[in-house]
Structure formats: C-alpha cells, structure tokens
C-alpha positions in Angstrom: 24.6 128.1 340.6 26.9 131.1 340.8 28.3 130.4 337.4 24.8 130.2 336.0 24.0 133.6 337.4 27.0 135.3 336.0 26.6 133.5 332.6 23.0 134.4 332.2 23.5 138.0 333.2 26.5 138.3 331.0 24.5 137.0 328.0 21.6 139.3 328.6 24.1 142.2 328.7 25.7 141.1 325.5 22.4 140.9 323.7 21.4 144.3 325.1 24.6 146.0 323.9 24.6 144.2 320.5 21.1 145.7 319.9 22.2 149.2 321.2 19.7 149.2 324.0 20.0 150.7 327.4 19.2 149.0 330.7 16.2 151.4 330.9 15.0 150.2 327.4 15.0 146.6 328.5 13.4 147.4 331.9 10.6 149.3 330.3 9.9 146.5 327.8 9.9 143.6 330.3 8.1 145.5 333.1 11.0 145.6 335.5 13.1 148.3 337.1 16.5 149.3 335.8 18.0 148.3 339.1 16.6 144.7 338.6 18.0 144.4 335.1 21.4 145.8 336.3 21.5 143.2 339.2 20.6 140.4 336.7 23.4 141.6 334.3 25.9 141.7 337.1 25.1 138.2 338.3 23.7 139.3 341.6 20.3 137.8 341.1 18.7 135.4 338.7 15.7 136.7 336.8 12.3 135.4 337.7 10.6 133.2 335.1 8.1 135.9 334.2 10.9 138.4 333.6 12.9 135.9 331.7 10.0 135.0 329.5 9.2 138.7 328.8 12.8 139.3 327.9 12.7 136.4 325.5 9.5 137.7 323.9 11.0 141.2 323.7 14.1 139.8 322.1 12.3 137.9 319.5 10.4 141.0 318.2 
C-alpha cells in the first residue's frame, strides 16, 4: 500500500508540474485544500475517490 501512495502522489505531482500548475490551482479545481493536495503528492495520504475523480475530470479538460 505504501508504494501505491507514493506512486500515485508522485504521478499527480508530475502531471501538475508538467502543466505548470500550482498546488493551489489543483486544490481550487478539485474542491480540496492545498494541504490535502500536498499530503497526497507526498504520499502521506491516498486521495478519496471523489477527489481522485475530480482530478481526473480536471485533467481531461
């Protein structure tokens, strides 16, 4: 499970940086706090399904 946490967070961070977005940009668009996005990116927590789905929808726009 720990590897999944780090891998998913790392991928989210890569996508964010590739698109020149800040943590605040992502947080605003998925309805989460900057702290939550940071914790996800750093592999501390796994995103909830609603947050993950919002990120995917935001990413596909």
